[in-house]
Phi, psi and omega in degrees: 000012180290131185289334186247002184072181185265342185272147177282332176221147178243142181244097179218145179280090187263141165250115184253113180271130186269143168285180173304313177298317177297312179297319177301319181294316183294315185287325176296338175260019173058044179248125187284129181266143180265151170255121184226159177258132177269170181304331181273011173073022178253140177273137185224163179244146179176214181231150175255132181233143172237339178218131184199160179266146179304325184291331178292316178293319178297318182296322182288322176294320179290337180272002186056043172269345184244130177254340183200144173230130180226144176224143176225127183215154179285336175210147187246343188298328184284343181245025185312305189294318179299319179293317180293324176296316181296318178299317178297318180304314185288320176295316178297319179302314180295319176298320178303314181295317180295322178299314179301314178298318180293320177301318182298311180298318182295315179292333177293332179271003181287145184304324185294322178290314182300320182293318178299316183293329177295323180272348182231058182303333180280345181229051184296146173253101181213194187294344178271351182301127179231130176219143182285155176307318178305313182299309185298317178296324179294321179292319187272356192295331179254022187246021183298322177299317179293315183296318177305317187288321178296315177307314182294324180292328180279316183285322190304312176295329175296312177300319178299320176295324178291314184299321184274356179284110182292343182279347182267141165285168177301320179299312184296318179300318180292322174304304186296323179291321180290326179295317179300323180292319183299316180296318179295322179295337180265011173291133187284162182297329179295321179294319180294322177302312182290320181297315184285330178300327189247012188293346178253003186280151173296134182088005179301325181302327177293325177296318175300322177295320180297316180296317182296318176298317174298322178299312179299321181293321181286327176299325176291315182298330181297338180299326185298334183302319177298312179299322179297314182295325178290321180293318180300312178299324181292317180291326176294316180292320173306307180295317175305313181296321178299318176296316185295318183293317180298314176295325177299322180285332172291317191277329178228074188294339183265005180273124179273324178263086180296326184299311181302315181305316188285350173281351182270116185305317183295316179298317180298321178296319179298318180296318180295323177298320182291323174302316181298318181297321185273358181065035174268096193241151172255134184242137178237132173227151179236116179250130188258122171038215178230023182092172186292341181259001181269097183295132175092347182246009184290336181264020185260136175228123178245117178257130183232130174246133178240131174245111183197172171230193185296331183298329182295323179303315190287335180262357187300317177304317182292323182297314180298327186287340178236039185302315186298332180278319190260356187249131170255129181244127182208172180280167176295326175297314179300320178300315180293322181290337186259006176296149177302152177301137176092357180292130180294141169087356182306304179300315182300316182298318178294324183297309184299310181306317179297317181295311182298315181299316179294321182294326178291314182300323181293335186240021172060040177255122179277131183227135180226139175229133180227140175236126173254133178236120176266103188295337182291338188227356185064021181283130176247125175243116183247126178246126171252116184245125184237140173233108182278000000 
């Protein structure tokens, strides 16, 4: 459940699409943006990375600098842990931002804030209140002791509940306690400004309870990150195996037992190299919300997997023009059930999907999965859509 993974650096070929804020920041620092084509055949501007620190990606996500991340590779199995780590970083970052927004909305509804607003209509504290980070830092600079005491007041009962939970192992207890700290560390300066402003007011204890309840809720939601990362990897491997099996039949037409052939490491490596040469790639993208100004969409995450090669790019316009005739749209469960007999991972995929669906329902995360299949090109597009 670690948000940043165990590796200090990840090596994955990323195309990072920037938001307006992100692009402005890079341009202001005289960093040149690249123009690249994504798997959906749309040109975007951003940066390309092959080696990066998890912290750098998370920082950019938390600053709303990134709108989409995409990677394309012929095989994923050799980068399994890195891909899963990246997926968890993205989900955790979205949860951290959503947590901060929900905390802000919750404390504005507390009676002590509402009472203050009734008495001070000319100086309302509401969703339109704006203060620069510099202003906020100046106000909070001498309040470390107060903030520390409030943090303990919020966290102590949460930690006690974790320690006393007999269903958790020692490792799980440590992970949950660390996770609670991570969420608290991501609370924005505006939230701390309001919290410290009212820490001596009547009814402040209600504000603490509201924050604590949201913290517990988001710690439960964070469990979904693990399931999502496993599901993404399962789908990527399924697509990878389909491509490898297809190419193996092209390269070794006289071999009857393809399964035995694919168990030979050297042969599999040759097949993967051929897929790379032909640009037969599996693509995965993570699209985040609608940006900081898209009300109601900030907690949305769309993960898309494309299984295609260059030929698919050439025919995509034709496919879209007759989509109603050439597209079959079904749920991911239908897709798994209709895979050919002998397709590896079918049962395992349904198993993971069931766990992901159950995990989302338990924590009130809306989850939808759709599969589009374009018969003209054998292009398969899988969408996993989450609303946190």
